[in-house]
N, C-alpha and C positions, 0 to 999 in steps of 0.2 A: 409331951404327953402323946401327940401324933402317931411321931417315931415309934415310940412304945409300944403302942397298940398297933399298926403294921408289922414291926417285927413280932409280935407274939400271933399276928396271923400268917405270916408267912412261916413261924416256926410250926405252927398247929398243922397247916396244910400241908405241910414236908413229912411233919411226921406220921402224916392221916396215909403218906403214899404217893401222892400223885402226883405227877413229873414236876422236878424243878422250873422249868421254863416257864410252867402255866402257874406253880404257887407265885413265881416271881412277877408275872404279869397283874395277877389278880389282887397280892398286897401294893407291889409299889407303884402301878402303871392308874388303877381301878380304885382301888379301896381304900385310898392314900392318906382317910381324913379320920379324926377319930368316931365321927359319927358310921360312917359305912364300913371301918374297920371292927367297929364293937358291934355294927348290928350283924357282919357276917361271923365274927367269932358266936354270936348267940344261939345263928342258927348252927354250925358247927358243932357246939356242945349238945343242942337238940339232939339234932340229926347224927347218931354217930356214921354211918358210913355213905354220904351220899354217892351217886358218880356223877360221871365229870359235868352230865350233861343239866343234871338237876344243881349243880355249883354253882355252875354257868349261868340257869335260868335265875337261880335265886339273887347272886349279881348283878344283873339285870334287875330283877324287880326293885333290890333295894337303891339302883343307882335311879330310877326312875322315881321312887319315893325320895329322894334327897332332890330331884330336879322339881318334882311337885310343891317341894316347899320352898326351894328360892324361891320359885315364881309367886309363890304366893308371899313370901315376905317382901317380894318387890313392889306386888300389889298393893301390898300393906303401904308401905312407904309412899307409891306415886296415892294413893286416895288420902292420905294422913296428908301431902300436899297440896293436894286441890282444898281438904277443907282447911286449910290454914287460907287459903288466898279465898273461899270465900267468907271467912272469919273476917278476917283483914283487910282483904282486900290486895291489891298489885301493889 
């Protein structure tokens, strides 16, 4: 599924007239997961023709959100392990 969303993102970016090198970098290097590609597609469908600067800003914001989500999940797993140790001991 992620490959399909990435391909769709690339296609939409190219159709909007952005340089192919930029489209390729965004779709395949940075927005190559289901979560990030879907978020970027949502942005592109809401905003008709963002400037390149705005497009890159949105990409960075999406990546930042993803990183925060990953950190939160890691912290939750670590806390669950600590709680398990408190409950059952080592």
